[in-house]
N, CA, C and O of each residue as an XYZ file, in Angstrom:
904
protein
N      36.834    135.934    101.052
C      37.077    134.599    100.524
C      37.495    133.941    101.731
O      38.329    134.550    102.401
N      37.029    132.645    102.220
C      37.518    131.893    103.100
C      38.910    131.089    102.831
O      39.052    130.309    101.889
N      40.021    131.420    103.890
C      41.282    130.971    103.893
C      41.106    129.651    104.521
O      40.481    129.483    105.568
N      41.768    128.579    103.736
C      41.624    127.104    104.543
C      43.256    127.027    105.026
O      44.217    127.549    104.461
N      43.243    126.363    106.017
C      44.490    126.297    106.993
C      44.280    124.620    107.469
O      43.263    123.928    107.417
N      45.725    124.269    107.969
C      45.574    123.068    108.283
C      44.901    123.032    109.755
O      44.728    124.003    110.491
N      44.553    121.650    110.013
C      44.169    121.986    111.782
C      45.037    121.992    112.554
O      46.065    121.464    112.130
N      45.091    122.487    113.840
C      46.182    122.301    114.851
C      46.621    121.007    115.269
O      47.542    121.011    116.085
N      46.102    119.720    114.840
C      46.653    118.753    115.424
C      47.320    117.988    114.259
O      47.692    116.815    114.292
N      47.417    118.935    113.121
C      48.418    118.362    111.797
C      49.554    118.197    112.418
O      49.665    119.040    113.308
N      50.489    117.459    112.349
C      52.019    117.401    112.550
C      52.462    118.443    111.662
O      51.985    118.910    110.628
N      53.730    118.739    112.480
C      54.621    119.696    111.573
C      55.826    118.636    110.845
O      56.682    118.034    111.493
N      55.681    118.587    109.573
C      56.505    117.647    109.166
C      57.324    118.340    107.857
O      56.720    119.063    107.065
N      58.713    118.049    107.724
C      59.467    118.302    106.930
C      59.535    117.267    105.528
O      59.655    116.050    105.674
N      59.463    117.770    104.453
C      59.215    117.091    103.247
C      60.598    116.934    102.307
O      61.142    117.844    101.682
N      60.983    115.641    102.374
C      62.550    115.435    101.560
C      62.378    114.433    100.238
O      61.348    113.809     99.985
N      63.622    114.409     99.435
C      63.407    113.490     98.342
C      64.892    112.596     98.482
O      65.951    113.208     98.619
N      64.863    111.590     98.449
C      66.038    110.912     98.224
C      66.122    109.996     96.883
O      65.150    109.597     96.240
N      67.266    109.788     96.645
C      67.534    109.198     94.935
C      68.297    108.060     94.885
O      69.504    108.300     94.874
N      68.023    107.004     94.855
C      68.710    105.858     94.580
C      69.176    105.802     93.043
O      68.219    105.526     92.320
N      70.433    105.995     92.310
C      70.721    106.366     91.089
C      71.483    104.954     90.900
O      72.234    104.563     91.793
N      71.264    104.131     89.628
C      72.032    103.243     89.525
C      72.523    103.150     87.991
O      71.790    103.570     87.096
N      73.595    102.671     87.756
C      74.404    102.320     86.566
C      74.992    101.203     86.585
O      75.363    100.774     87.678
N      75.231    100.445     85.396
C      76.107     99.350     85.207
C      77.701     99.956     85.010
O      77.902    100.835     84.172
N      78.767     99.435     85.815
C      79.906     99.588     85.559
C      80.850     98.468     85.433
O      81.031     97.853     86.484
N      81.595     97.990     84.244
C      82.421     97.041     84.112
C      81.582     95.645     84.724
O      82.103     94.930     85.580
N      80.595     95.448     84.314
C      79.725     94.217     84.515
C      78.833     94.373     85.895
O      77.821     93.710     86.119
N      79.267     95.153     86.588
C      78.795     95.358     87.875
C      77.642     96.433     88.164
O      77.665     97.543     87.632
N      76.673     96.042     89.009
C      75.870     97.020     89.166
C      76.187     98.015     90.141
O      76.540     97.599     91.245
N      76.120     99.479     89.917
C      76.870    100.345     90.995
C      75.721    101.275     91.298
O      74.754    101.499     90.570
N      76.036    101.890     92.744
C      74.887    103.017     93.285
C      75.695    104.153     93.273
O      76.897    104.099     93.536
N      75.018    105.324     92.942
C      75.660    106.472     93.324
C      75.319    107.153     94.518
O      74.165    107.423     94.849
N      76.579    107.487     95.305
C      76.456    107.730     96.783
C      77.234    108.890     96.865
O      78.147    109.085     96.063
N      76.840    110.011     98.140
C      77.694    111.354     98.291
C      78.190    111.119     99.520
O      77.829    110.223    100.284
N      79.064    111.976     99.715
C      79.458    111.758    101.351
C      79.182    113.270    102.031
O      79.761    114.288    101.650
N      78.413    113.234    102.868
C      77.882    114.470    103.460
C      78.873    115.291    104.100
O      79.865    114.945    104.741
N      78.421    116.488    103.806
C      79.751    117.574    104.465
C      79.398    118.360    105.621
O      80.172    119.221    106.039
N      77.830    118.033    106.392
C      77.328    118.913    107.477
C      76.455    117.741    108.418
O      76.170    116.597    108.065
N      76.158    118.364    109.630
C      75.325    117.375    110.252
C      74.089    117.582    109.939
O      73.610    118.597    109.434
N      73.381    116.268    110.346
C      73.822    115.149    110.993
C      74.525    114.176    110.026
O      74.294    114.145    108.817
N      75.453    113.341    110.704
C      75.973    112.291    109.860
C      77.012    113.062    108.785
O      76.982    112.964    107.558
N      77.785    113.724    109.466
C      78.979    114.470    108.394
C      79.931    113.623    108.291
O      80.385    112.964    109.226
N      80.425    113.576    106.727
C      81.369    112.712    106.435
C      80.726    111.424    106.338
O      81.472    110.565    105.868
N      79.664    111.062    106.614
C      79.150    109.502    106.097
C      78.379    109.530    104.830
O      77.682    110.511    104.571
N      78.472    108.322    103.870
C      78.020    108.196    102.456
C      76.714    107.982    102.714
O      76.269    107.386    103.695
N      76.113    108.458    101.852
C      74.395    108.788    101.784
C      74.040    108.892    100.285
O      74.844    109.095     99.376
N      72.827    108.737    100.183
C      72.112    108.660     98.878
C      71.998    110.253     98.505
O      72.260    111.060     99.397
N      71.657    110.668     97.357
C      71.947    111.901     97.232
C      70.385    112.429     97.566
O      69.381    111.727     97.443
N      70.408    113.616     97.948
C      68.916    113.835     98.225
C      68.829    115.128     99.284
O      69.850    115.495     99.865
N      67.621    115.755     99.487
C      67.635    116.704    100.197
C      66.065    117.610    100.268
O      65.393    117.511     99.241
N      65.608    118.264    101.135
C      64.423    119.109    101.185
C      63.788    119.905     99.898
O      64.334    120.772     99.215
N      62.670    119.435     99.791
C      61.805    119.984     98.490
C      61.400    121.376     98.980
O      61.140    121.727    100.131
N      61.405    122.061     97.893
C      61.599    123.467     98.061
C      60.116    123.863     97.912
O      59.346    123.023     97.445
N      59.666    125.049     98.265
C      58.309    125.335     98.340
C      57.879    125.505     97.031
O      58.519    126.162     96.210
N      56.786    124.924     96.784
C      56.208    124.935     95.187
C      56.781    123.895     94.579
O      56.265    123.623     93.495
N      57.689    123.211     94.914
C      58.452    122.459     93.995
C      57.915    120.833     93.752
O      57.592    120.179     94.743
N      57.840    120.226     92.375
C      57.419    119.216     92.435
C      58.267    118.191     92.751
O      59.448    118.413     92.484
N      57.927    116.806     93.393
C      58.701    115.832     94.057
C      59.963    115.450     92.748
O      61.188    115.445     92.864
N      59.241    115.199     91.721
C      59.945    114.476     90.273
C      61.053    115.798     90.456
O      62.106    115.466     91.001
N      60.951    117.100     90.108
C      61.858    118.203     90.234
C      62.696    118.178     91.232
O      63.887    118.347     90.970
N      62.313    117.979     92.509
C      63.321    118.125     93.550
C      64.037    116.976     93.333
O      65.243    117.223     93.308
N      63.791    115.884     93.177
C      64.593    114.515     92.930
C      65.848    114.956     91.837
O      67.006    114.664     92.137
N      65.585    115.587     90.713
C      66.287    115.844     89.679
C      67.386    117.016     90.254
O      68.584    117.042     89.971
N      66.837    117.752     90.929
C      67.645    118.788     91.518
C      68.848    118.338     92.380
O      70.031    118.583     92.143
N      68.335    117.624     93.440
C      69.037    117.153     94.452
C      70.354    116.355     93.955
O      71.494    116.402     94.417
N      69.798    115.540     92.772
C      70.925    114.761     92.058
C      71.587    115.309     91.375
O      72.574    114.681     90.994
N      71.409    116.723     90.870
C      72.299    117.605     89.918
C      73.272    118.267     90.704
O      74.473    118.384     90.458
N      72.405    118.836     92.018
C      73.650    119.424     92.582
C      74.614    118.917     93.727
O      75.658    119.406     94.159
N      73.999    117.908     94.035
C      75.121    116.999     94.833
C      76.357    116.320     94.373
O      77.416    116.098     94.959
N      75.873    115.996     92.946
C      77.034    115.064     92.273
C      77.305    115.632     91.162
O      77.955    114.854     90.463
N      77.057    116.956     90.484
C      76.931    117.457     89.218
C      76.641    116.951     88.194
O      76.888    117.473     87.107
N      76.056    115.828     88.343
C      75.663    115.139     87.075
C      74.534    116.217     86.501
O      73.681    116.710     87.240
N      74.642    116.504     85.131
C      73.883    117.150     84.188
C      72.778    116.272     83.205
O      71.764    116.597     82.587
N      73.460    115.097     83.379
C      72.324    114.123     82.238
C      71.291    113.796     82.871
O      71.348    113.488     84.061
N      70.005    113.810     82.076
C      68.926    113.343     82.122
C      68.499    111.711     82.501
O      68.495    110.832     81.639
N      68.235    111.531     83.565
C      68.268    109.872     83.714
C      67.197    109.128     82.846
O      66.083    109.524     82.505
N      67.812    107.978     82.586
C      67.005    107.085     81.371
C      65.523    106.844     81.947
O      64.485    106.747     81.292
N      65.731    106.756     83.650
C      64.450    106.224     84.074
C      64.448    107.199     85.460
O      65.488    107.789     85.752
N      63.418    107.324     86.178
C      62.952    108.037     87.088
C      61.912    107.776     87.717
O      60.932    107.908     86.983
N      61.556    107.341     89.146
C      60.247    106.770     89.600
C      60.297    107.146     90.899
O      61.369    107.351     91.467
N      59.075    107.274     91.510
C      59.005    107.206     92.771
C      58.701    105.796     93.251
O      57.863    105.114     92.660
N      59.398    105.323     94.363
C      58.860    103.992     94.778
C      58.451    103.686     96.061
O      57.952    102.584     96.289
N      58.638    104.759     97.193
C      58.224    104.254     98.324
C      58.195    105.681     98.957
O      58.549    106.717     98.396
N      57.691    105.544    100.281
C      57.755    106.828    101.089
C      57.956    106.366    102.535
O      57.186    105.688    103.216
N      59.400    106.979    102.930
C      59.827    106.800    104.249
C      59.582    107.746    105.217
O      60.020    108.883    105.045
N      58.694    107.356    106.617
C      58.560    108.345    107.181
C      58.293    107.970    108.777
O      57.417    108.513    109.451
N      59.210    106.934    109.269
C      59.195    106.502    110.550
C      59.803    107.758    111.286
O      60.703    108.494    110.882
N      59.122    107.821    112.414
C      59.160    109.153    113.218
C      60.992    109.364    113.768
O      61.366    110.484    114.118
N      61.762    108.426    113.771
C      62.866    108.914    114.513
C      63.711    108.453    113.443
O      64.682    107.749    113.724
N      63.389    108.851    111.909
C      64.504    108.138    110.922
C      65.677    109.778    110.708
O      66.809    109.779    110.224
N      65.058    110.747    111.144
C      66.280    111.820    111.365
C      66.195    112.866    112.513
O      65.169    113.481    112.805
N      67.355    112.988    113.106
C      67.175    113.588    114.370
C      67.058    114.965    114.369
O      67.092    115.562    115.445
N      66.895    115.705    113.075
C      66.525    116.749    113.125
C      65.211    117.600    113.543
O      65.017    118.743    113.956
N      64.151    116.126    113.134
C      62.909    116.237    113.574
C      62.229    115.322    112.722
O      62.827    114.517    112.007
N      60.642    115.459    112.800
C      59.992    114.644    111.951
C      60.093    115.030    110.069
O      59.680    116.089    109.598
N      60.563    114.195    109.452
C      60.959    114.514    108.261
C      60.611    113.231    107.319
O      61.253    112.188    107.450
N      59.640    113.349    106.433
C      59.328    112.394    105.676
C      60.068    112.440    104.267
O      60.274    113.489    103.657
N      60.413    111.270    103.859
C      61.299    111.073    102.594
C      60.549    110.410    101.305
O      59.968    109.327    101.380
N      60.621    111.108    100.239
C      59.821    110.440     99.055
C      60.848    109.805     98.056
O      61.324    110.336     97.052
N      61.062    108.669     98.505
C      62.468    107.998     97.950
C      62.008    107.486     96.265
O      60.970    106.917     95.925
N      63.286    107.955     95.325
C      63.140    107.872     93.743
C      64.052    107.016     93.273
O      65.143    106.999     93.842
N      63.862    106.292     92.358
C      64.926    105.135     91.902
C      65.295    105.830     90.434
O      64.423    106.171     89.635
N      66.710    105.984     90.205
C      66.703    106.487     88.784
C      67.681    105.469     88.398
O      68.244    104.765     89.237
N      67.948    105.359     86.780
C      68.665    104.776     85.993
C      69.527    105.775     85.449
O      68.964    106.734     84.920
N      70.894    105.751     85.468
C      71.754    106.782     84.774
C      72.306    106.367     83.147
O      72.845    105.265     83.040
N      72.201    107.065     82.133
C      72.684    106.687     81.020
C      73.872    105.698     81.050
O      74.748    105.677     81.914
N      73.756    104.770     79.826
C      75.125    104.235     79.903
C      76.090    104.848     79.749
O      76.111    105.839     79.019
N      77.246    104.358     80.474
C      78.489    105.041     80.054
C      78.904    106.237     81.149
O      80.029    106.728     81.246
N      77.705    106.600     81.971
C      77.943    107.896     83.216
C      78.940    107.170     84.266
O      78.424    106.367     85.043
N      79.998    107.344     84.322
C      80.865    107.060     85.204
C      81.516    108.350     86.089
O      81.548    108.262     87.317
N      81.919    109.292     85.548
C      82.703    110.234     86.087
C      81.679    111.197     86.603
O      80.895    111.801     85.870
N      81.747    111.340     88.323
C      80.935    112.187     89.357
C      81.923    113.054     89.804
O      83.133    112.852     89.703
N      81.235    114.302     90.443
C      81.749    114.682     91.838
C      81.158    115.375     92.482
O      80.010    115.622     92.112
N      81.730    116.073     93.879
C      80.842    116.244     94.672
C      80.333    117.835     94.382
O      81.070    118.577     93.732
N      79.183    118.260     94.840
C      78.442    119.640     95.074
C      77.652    119.880     96.216
O      77.218    119.163     97.118
N      77.548    121.621     95.812
C      76.262    121.584     96.808
C      77.153    121.393     98.512
O      78.225    121.967     98.703
N      76.484    120.508     99.611
C      77.256    120.582    100.819
C      77.907    119.407    100.806
O      78.573    119.061    101.782
N      77.803    118.691     99.765
C      78.887    117.087     99.886
C      80.351    117.436     99.839
O      80.817    118.499     99.431
N      80.879    116.614    100.214
C      82.594    116.570    100.241
C      82.866    115.388     99.399
O      84.052    115.059     99.403
N      82.085    114.671     98.686
C      82.670    113.726     97.872
C      81.525    113.050     97.198
O      80.428    113.275     97.710
N      81.555    112.205     96.069
C      80.636    111.718     95.156
C      81.456    110.511     94.887
O      82.680    110.622     94.954
N      80.898    109.334     94.580
C      81.256    108.257     93.921
C      80.299    106.939     93.654
O      79.248    106.758     94.271
N      80.717    106.211     92.835
C      80.002    104.806     92.625
C      80.604    103.415     93.374
O      81.732    102.926     93.430
N      79.146    102.978     93.981
C      79.912    101.716     94.691
C      78.826    100.698     94.579
O      77.612    100.884     94.500
N      79.562     99.493     94.591
C      78.568     98.030     94.650
C      77.591     98.207     95.122
O      77.429     98.568     96.287
N      76.603     97.957     94.186
C      75.002     98.438     94.847
C      74.675     97.271     96.092
O      73.971     97.514     97.073
N      75.214     96.225     95.872
C      74.685     95.023     96.747
C      75.809     94.886     97.995
O      75.795     94.039     98.888
N      76.645     95.811     97.823
C      77.684     95.877     99.188
C      78.157     97.339     99.449
O      79.327     97.670     99.258
N      77.331     98.081     99.832
C      77.797     99.170     99.767
C      78.510     99.558    101.301
O      78.489     98.717    102.200
N      79.025    100.665    101.467
C      79.422    101.130    102.750
C      78.416    101.427    103.731
O      77.256    101.436    103.319
N      78.625    101.678    104.971
C      77.820    102.216    105.968
C      76.957    103.314    105.428
O      77.570    104.090    104.695
N      75.641    103.582    105.614
C      74.888    104.927    105.103
C      74.371    105.485    106.325
O      74.201    104.908    107.400
N      74.094    106.945    105.952
C      73.631    107.689    106.989
C      71.965    107.789    106.867
O      71.392    107.916    105.785
N      71.357    107.718    108.021
C      70.045    107.809    108.114
C      69.803    106.381    107.759
O      70.676    105.513    107.771
N      68.443    106.188    107.414
C      67.984    105.148    107.092
C      68.189    104.292    105.717
O      67.617    103.225    105.493
N      69.150    104.975    104.793
C      69.735    105.140    103.548
C      69.522    103.657    102.913
O      68.964    103.332    101.865
N      70.302    102.695    104.136
C      70.567    101.444    103.862
C      68.878    100.601    103.667
O      68.589     99.693    102.888
N      68.211    101.132    104.433
C      66.552    100.503    103.973
C      66.303    100.803    102.587
O      65.851     99.986    101.785
N      66.643    102.120    102.296
C      65.969    102.748    100.751
C      66.657    101.979     99.669
O      65.999    101.560     98.716
N      67.925    101.774     99.760
C      68.992    101.280     99.004
C      68.167     99.681     98.915
O      67.842     99.269     97.801
N      67.900     98.930    100.035
C      67.567     97.623     99.845
C      66.214     97.768     99.391
O      65.943     96.779     98.710
N      65.242     98.560     99.464
C      63.990     98.429     99.125
C      64.092     99.153     97.289
O      63.363     98.716     96.399
N      64.920    100.055     97.104
C      65.273    100.470     95.560
C      65.772     99.004     94.931
O      65.096     98.663     93.960
N      66.686     98.206     95.255
C      67.116     96.879     94.749
C      65.790     95.892     94.742
O      65.822     95.143     93.766
N      64.769     95.727     95.485
C      63.871     94.867     95.246
C      62.961     95.442     93.974
O      62.539     94.744     93.052
N      62.773     96.764     94.124
C      62.129     97.324     93.006
C      62.811     97.003     91.795
O      62.181     96.526     90.851
N      64.050     97.220     91.727
C      64.941     96.810     90.000
C      64.467     95.451     89.979
O      64.006     95.075     88.902
N      64.481     94.611     90.959
C      64.304     93.124     90.497
C      62.917     92.801     90.056
O      62.736     92.068     89.084
N      61.913     93.326     90.742
C      60.670     93.283     90.166
C      60.334     93.822     88.901
O      59.649     93.237     88.062
N      60.890     95.087     88.763
C      60.948     95.701     87.133
C      61.403     94.954     86.303
O      60.952     95.006     85.159
N      62.404     94.063     86.629
C      62.787     93.196     85.555
C      61.849     92.345     84.747
O      61.713     92.133     83.542
N      61.318     91.981     85.722
C      60.008     90.720     85.562
C      58.806     91.311     84.537
O      58.256     90.641     83.662
N      58.510     92.820     84.873
C      57.489     93.062     83.990
C      57.233     94.369     83.283
O      56.250     94.822     82.698
N      58.609     94.888     83.567
C      58.659     96.401     82.401
C      59.834     96.696     81.982
O      60.020     97.886     81.728
N      60.926     95.779     81.789
C      62.220     95.750     80.722
C      62.939     96.678     81.285
O      63.555     97.339     80.450
N      63.108     96.991     82.357
C      64.110     97.974     83.065
C      65.497     97.646     82.492
O      66.293     98.583     82.436
N      65.854     96.543     82.098
C      67.280     96.169     82.117
C      67.650     96.998     80.673
O      68.845     97.125     80.404
N      66.873     97.427     79.965
C      67.082     97.878     78.553
C      67.459     99.283     78.663
O      68.018     99.874     77.739
N      67.099     99.943     80.016
C      67.493    101.308     80.147
C      69.132    101.359     80.761
O      69.738    102.426     80.854
N      69.593    100.339     81.066
C      71.050    100.395     81.650
C      72.126    100.051     80.074
O      73.352     99.968     80.155
N      71.518     99.924     79.020
C      72.211     99.532     77.761
C      72.254    100.457     76.968
O      71.266    101.185     77.062
N      73.376    100.920     75.796
C      73.243    101.794     74.645
C      72.163    101.101     73.811
O      71.696     99.984     74.031
N      71.768    102.116     72.608
C      70.883    101.739     71.838
C      71.077    100.427     71.202
O      70.017     99.813     71.075
N      72.159     99.796     70.749
C      72.291     98.536     70.697
C      73.303     97.514     71.476
O      74.379     97.879     71.950
N      72.942     96.567     71.518
C      73.806     95.493     72.735
C      73.536     94.204     71.937
O      72.754     94.072     70.995
N      74.438     93.162     72.569
C      74.355     91.920     72.494
C      73.420     91.155     73.445
O      73.109     91.679     74.515
N      72.958     89.947     73.107
C      72.260     89.199     74.327
C      73.294     89.126     75.524
O      72.930     89.565     76.615
N      74.458     88.639     75.391
C      75.301     88.491     76.736
C      75.462     89.950     77.469
O      75.818     90.057     78.642
N      75.152     91.049     76.620
C      75.400     92.450     77.738
C      74.009     92.221     78.428
O      73.991     92.203     79.659
N      72.925     92.058     77.776
C      71.794     92.098     78.401
C      71.558     91.132     79.567
O      70.784     91.451     80.470
N      72.250     89.877     79.573
C      72.029     89.077     80.517
C      73.020     89.616     81.550
O      72.744     89.467     82.740
N      74.054     90.177     81.224
C      74.888     90.716     82.117
C      74.452     91.547     83.190
O      74.898     91.440     84.333
N      73.289     92.661     82.720
C      72.778     93.486     83.328
C      71.670     92.760     84.455
O      71.502     93.081     85.631
N      71.142     91.923     83.852
C      70.209     91.054     84.844
C      70.648     90.453     85.895
O      70.070     90.440     86.981
N      71.970     89.779     85.569
C      72.613     89.015     86.514
C      73.098     89.790     87.762
O      73.069     89.300     88.891
N      73.663     91.359     87.410
C      74.052     92.157     88.082
C      72.823     92.765     88.963
O      73.074     93.072     90.128
N      71.510     92.951     88.457
C      70.661     93.303     89.521
C      70.169     92.135     90.352
O      69.884     92.408     91.518
N      70.029     90.950     89.977
C      69.372     89.985     90.381
C      70.684     89.294     91.238
O      70.255     88.457     92.032
N      72.076     89.422     91.276
C      73.107     89.154     92.036
C      73.120     87.610     92.036
O      73.202     86.933     93.060
N      73.029     87.110     90.742
C      72.988     85.704     90.502
C      73.303     85.274     88.921
O      73.322     86.076     87.987
N      73.531     83.931     88.823
C      74.165     83.783     87.193
C      72.722     83.177     87.116
O      71.981     82.743     87.997
N      72.551     83.317     85.523
C      71.328     82.915     84.823
C      71.911     81.757     83.578
O      72.981     81.778     82.969
N      70.955     80.940     83.498
C      71.434     79.854     82.545
C      71.238     80.478     81.271
O      70.112     80.937     81.076
N      72.199     80.611     80.244
C      72.419     81.365     79.057
C      71.177     80.561     78.417
O      70.129     81.188     78.573
N      71.044     79.519     77.838
C      69.959     78.873     76.992
C      68.675     79.634     77.429
O      68.162     80.490     76.708
N      68.206     79.298     78.588
C      66.694     79.675     79.023
C      66.570     81.039     78.883
O      65.556     81.490     78.350
N      67.676     81.960     79.384
C      67.447     83.325     79.463
C      67.346     83.864     77.850
O      66.661     84.867     77.651
N      67.866     83.360     76.966
C      67.805     83.757     75.603
C      66.338     83.456     74.940
O      65.580     84.106     74.219
N      66.315     82.549     75.355
C      64.807     81.584     74.828
C      63.763     82.615     75.454
O      62.967     83.247     74.760
N      63.841     82.701     76.649
C      62.550     83.666     77.103
C      62.466     85.154     76.701
O      61.432     85.693     76.307
N      63.727     85.793     76.849
C      63.808     87.012     76.384
C      63.333     87.312     74.807
O      62.547     88.210     74.508
N      63.996     86.334     73.794
C      63.680     86.498     72.631
C      61.930     86.296     72.427
O      61.360     87.187     71.797
N      61.215     85.298     72.882
C      59.844     85.240     73.123
C      59.020     86.219     73.376
O      57.875     86.322     72.936
N      59.700     87.121     74.245
C      58.880     88.116     74.738
C      58.427     89.324     73.911
O      57.586     90.120     74.328
N      59.156     89.439     72.458
C      58.767     90.108     71.315
C      59.312     91.784     71.912
O      58.984     92.840     71.371
N      60.072     91.673     72.958
C      60.708     93.108     73.349
C      61.833     93.645     72.624
O      62.055     94.849     72.755
N      62.727     92.815     71.736
C      63.858     92.980     71.061
C      63.645     92.707     69.593
O      62.882     91.853     69.141
N      64.439     93.565     68.871
C      64.905     93.025     67.476
C      66.258     92.781     67.116
O      67.199     92.871     67.906
N      66.335     92.517     66.089
C      67.916     92.108     65.511
C      68.095     93.486     64.882
O      67.191     94.128     64.348
N      69.506     93.907     65.020
C      69.631     95.445     64.338
C      69.826     95.345     63.188
O      69.480     96.240     62.417
N      70.650     93.823     62.625
C      70.930     93.741     61.194
C      72.483     94.200     61.544
O      72.936     94.579     60.464
N      73.409     94.326     62.465
C      74.651     94.509     62.749
C      75.348     93.758     63.755
O      74.827     93.456     64.828
N      76.424     93.478     63.449
C      77.287     92.611     64.541
C      78.480     93.403     65.081
O      78.941     94.403     64.531
N      78.864     92.936     66.045
C      80.272     93.370     66.974
C      80.993     92.694     66.513
O      80.584     91.550     66.312
N      82.365     93.013     66.123
C      83.470     92.103     66.073
C      84.280     92.077     67.389
O      84.450     93.152     67.965
N      84.810     90.908     67.934
C      85.425     90.736     69.178
C      86.325     89.057     68.963
O      86.746     88.511     67.942
N      86.348     88.681     70.239
C      87.158     87.223     70.374
C      86.067     86.334     69.473
O      84.854     86.534     69.528
N      86.663     85.377     68.683
C      85.418     84.497     68.144
C      84.555     85.027     67.219
O      84.918     86.014     66.580
N      83.515     84.557     67.044
C      82.235     84.604     66.129
C      81.828     86.246     66.164
O      81.552     86.688     67.280
N      81.780     87.011     65.227
C      81.307     88.341     65.812
C      79.596     88.092     66.189
O      78.863     87.218     65.726
N      79.261     89.148     67.163
C      78.101     88.924     68.195
C      76.960     89.783     67.245
O      77.203     90.796     66.589
N      75.540     89.024     67.377
C      74.520     89.724     66.556
C      74.189     91.099     67.449
O      74.382     90.972     68.658
N      73.672     92.506     66.945
C      73.309     93.611     68.078
C      72.105     93.292     68.125
O      71.660     92.379     67.430
N      71.299     94.061     69.039
C      69.673     93.764     69.033
C      69.696     95.116     69.643
O      70.653     95.679     70.175
N      68.247     95.626     69.445
C      67.756     97.019     69.932
C      66.359     96.823     70.297
O      65.676     95.978     69.718
N      65.911     97.545     71.205
C      64.537     97.352     71.630
C      63.534     97.353     70.786
O      63.736     98.180     69.897
N      62.486     96.759     70.663
C      61.563     96.677     69.602
C      60.842     97.887     69.784
O      60.672     98.232     70.953
N      60.335     98.679     68.792
C      59.441    100.052     68.692
C      58.242     99.853     69.127
O      57.450     99.018     68.690
N      58.020    100.832     70.256
C      56.982    100.788     71.284
C      57.167    100.107     72.485
O      56.301     99.900     73.335
N      58.408     99.748     72.519
C      58.327     98.992     74.042
C      59.359    100.358     74.624
O      60.433    100.804     74.219
N      58.429    100.746     75.776
C      58.784    101.407     77.236
C      58.592    100.970     78.275
O      57.830    100.036     78.521
N      59.380    101.694     79.200
C      59.309    101.299     80.530
C      58.415    102.176     81.327
O      58.697    103.363     81.496
N      57.031    101.471     81.968
C      56.375    102.457     82.561
C      56.735    103.143     83.699
O      57.666    102.716     84.382
N      56.033    104.320     84.062
C      57.146    104.879     85.320
C      55.872    105.084     86.575
O      55.921    105.759     87.603
N      54.618    104.118     85.970
C      53.285    104.345     87.090
C      53.009    103.085     87.557
O      51.850    102.994     87.962
N      53.697    102.019     87.651
C      53.436    100.637     88.074
C      53.609    100.522     89.351
O      53.437     99.435     89.902
């Protein structure tokens, strides 16, 4: 039986995953960061991530690293690969290629603690994070751009919300991701015309008139392969 091997000129490359995990906290888009406990970049904030294990699928590696480094055991509402970062000098340990993933964590995910080789874990404003290790600032910037694109054609904002929500809450998610204010009337007109929302028949009491609650229309799902 013939044994297939890589040619001698093939580069020796380490394979890693990094995860830009987002959630809404108090009307603000936040990103989950961990504080590294080992070299390189010890005590610096970074995206959760690490090396892919032998025989491990990339999706599984991303979930494992997210759970090990932050002790989050919840299943993300959305998880997708969005870019591969492979600059030769991106890691001082050698040639390491990272397959970056973007995740949306369930509504209400707030408490996190560090795990594995990390010494801290916390949520930070996604648009104004602290200095980050490696090329993670570039990864985060590209993840934010991916989020903005997904708002336009994949209704990703719905993944940040509970099962039922108000239109102001949905607009708040859009504004947090886009990092700018939107015209209330135009936003509602456009969203309702798309047919992705259904009135739940319920209202939420608050200051003033009770607000109509909505839910996603049946069959509306966020694709992960676009």
